[in-house]
C-alpha positions as CSV (number, residue, x, y, z in Angstrom):
1,M,167.0,136.4,149.5
2,K,167.8,136.5,152.9
3,C,167.0,140.4,153.7
4,T,163.7,139.9,151.8
5,I,162.4,137.1,154.2
6,K,163.6,139.1,157.2
7,R,162.0,142.3,155.5
8,I,158.6,140.0,155.2
9,A,158.7,138.5,158.9
10,K,159.3,142.0,160.4
11,G,156.2,143.5,158.3
12,V,154.2,140.4,159.5
13,I,155.5,140.5,162.9
14,C,154.6,144.2,162.9
15,C,151.3,143.8,161.6
16,V,150.4,141.3,164.1
17,F,151.7,143.5,166.8
18,L,149.5,146.4,165.7
19,S,146.6,144.2,165.3
20,L,146.9,142.7,168.9
21,C,147.4,146.7,170.2
22,G,143.9,147.5,168.7
23,C,144.9,149.2,165.9
24,D,141.9,149.3,163.5
25,R,141.8,146.3,160.8
26,P,141.9,147.2,157.4
27,G,138.4,148.2,156.3
28,G,137.0,148.9,159.6
29,D,136.1,152.0,161.2
30,S,138.3,153.4,163.4
31,L,137.1,153.9,167.1
32,Q,137.8,157.7,167.1
33,R,135.2,157.8,164.0
34,A,132.8,155.9,165.5
35,W,133.1,158.3,168.5
36,E,132.7,161.4,166.4
37,Q,129.7,160.0,164.7
38,Y,128.2,159.0,167.9
39,M,129.0,162.6,169.4
40,S,127.8,164.5,166.3
41,S,124.3,162.3,165.7
42,F,123.3,163.3,169.5
43,A,124.6,166.7,169.4
44,A,122.2,166.9,166.1
45,R,119.7,164.9,168.0
46,D,119.4,162.4,165.0
47,Y,118.1,160.1,166.9
48,G,118.1,157.6,164.1
49,A,121.2,158.0,163.2
50,L,122.3,157.1,166.8
51,W,119.8,154.1,166.6
52,D,121.7,152.8,163.1
53,S,125.2,153.3,165.1
54,M,124.4,151.6,168.1
55,S,125.7,148.0,169.1
56,E,123.5,144.8,168.8
57,D,123.4,144.8,172.7
58,S,122.0,148.6,173.0
59,Q,119.6,147.6,170.4
60,Q,118.5,144.5,172.1
61,D,118.1,146.3,175.5
62,T,115.6,148.7,173.8
63,I,113.7,145.9,171.9
64,R,113.5,144.2,175.3
65,V,111.7,147.3,177.1
66,L,109.6,147.9,174.2
67,T,108.4,143.8,174.3
68,H,107.8,144.8,178.3
69,L,105.6,147.9,177.7
70,K,103.6,146.4,175.0
71,R,102.7,143.5,177.3
72,N,102.0,145.9,180.3
73,T,98.9,148.4,180.0
74,Q,100.3,150.5,183.3
75,Y,103.8,151.0,181.5
76,R,102.0,152.1,178.5
77,E,99.7,154.7,179.9
78,S,102.9,156.2,182.0
79,M,104.6,156.5,178.4
80,Q,101.8,158.3,177.2
81,R,101.6,160.7,180.2
82,K,105.7,161.6,180.1
83,F,106.5,160.7,176.2
84,K,103.3,161.4,174.4
85,I,103.5,158.0,173.1
86,P,100.1,157.1,172.4
87,A,99.5,153.7,173.7
88,R,97.7,152.6,170.6
89,S,100.7,153.4,168.4
90,L,103.3,151.8,170.7
91,K,101.8,148.0,170.4
92,K,102.6,148.8,166.9
93,M,105.7,150.4,167.0
94,Q,109.1,148.9,165.7
95,P,112.3,149.1,167.9
96,R,114.1,151.5,165.5
97,D,111.1,154.2,165.8
98,F,110.5,153.6,169.6
99,F,113.8,154.5,170.5
100,I,113.7,157.9,168.2
101,T,110.4,158.5,169.9
102,L,111.8,157.8,173.2
103,M,114.6,160.2,172.9
104,D,112.2,163.0,171.3
105,G,110.2,162.2,173.9
106,T,113.3,162.7,176.4
107,D,113.7,166.0,174.5
108,R,110.5,167.5,175.8
109,A,110.3,166.3,179.0
110,L,113.8,167.5,180.0
111,P,114.6,170.1,177.6
112,Q,117.3,171.8,180.0
113,I,119.4,168.4,180.7
114,V,119.4,167.3,176.8
115,K,120.2,170.5,175.5
116,I,123.0,171.0,177.9
117,R,124.3,167.3,177.1
118,S,123.8,168.4,173.0
119,E,126.2,171.3,173.8
120,R,129.0,169.5,175.8
121,F,128.9,167.0,173.1
122,K,129.6,169.4,170.5
123,T,132.7,170.7,172.3
124,A,134.1,167.1,173.3
125,R,137.5,166.6,172.7
126,F,138.9,163.1,172.2
127,V,141.5,162.1,174.8
128,R,142.5,158.8,174.4
129,T,141.2,154.7,174.2
130,E,141.5,151.6,176.2
131,I,140.9,148.3,173.8
132,Q,140.3,145.2,175.0
133,E,139.7,142.2,172.6
134,H,136.2,143.3,171.6
135,H,135.4,146.0,173.3
136,A,136.8,149.4,174.5
137,T,136.4,152.4,176.4
138,V,136.9,156.3,174.6
139,F,137.9,159.0,177.2
140,W,136.9,162.5,176.1
141,E,136.8,165.7,177.8
142,S,134.3,168.4,177.2
143,T,133.8,171.9,178.2
144,G,132.0,172.6,181.4
145,G,132.0,168.7,181.7
146,G,135.1,167.4,182.5
147,A,136.0,163.8,181.8
148,E,133.7,161.1,180.5
149,S,133.9,157.7,178.9
150,M,131.6,155.6,176.9
151,T,132.0,151.6,175.8
152,F,132.2,150.3,172.3
153,M,131.8,146.9,171.0
154,L,133.7,145.5,167.8
155,E,130.5,143.9,165.5
156,D,131.6,143.0,162.1
157,R,134.6,145.2,162.1
158,Q,132.7,148.0,163.2
159,W,133.0,150.1,166.3
160,K,129.4,150.4,167.9
161,P,128.5,152.5,170.7
162,V,127.0,150.7,174.0
163,I,124.1,152.9,175.2
164,K,123.1,151.8,178.5
165,R,119.2,153.2,179.6
């Protein structure tokens, strides 16, 4: 009986230790898997999947930008010139569609930069993570790109990339 209780206690202590060290919770996405999905979506230029994987803060940031653009004629005209987003469609555009259109516009406006970044993401190699309570930093290396890092937030037991504009 004492041996069974000791084993159970050791198991509980081990589980608590692993969860405090940042190991994935049962049923949650792993941090490395979330990073791989982000890299794959960006490399494939699948901006809808990228939006769907983004942290709530990142999505809210995009929504704030869109709201500002809808209110300001000068910025709407700039979006039309730079990213080929008609001012009329911008007024009715939903945040996810705006993000996709903006990223597609960036592809058109800066094709060499986007192509280089996309190629580097295809050759990226996961190096390590630093995990705090609800956020983490993922470090990776890519061919010709050197060391890079990115922040992820833990939301509803899922790691989500934080995309800064």
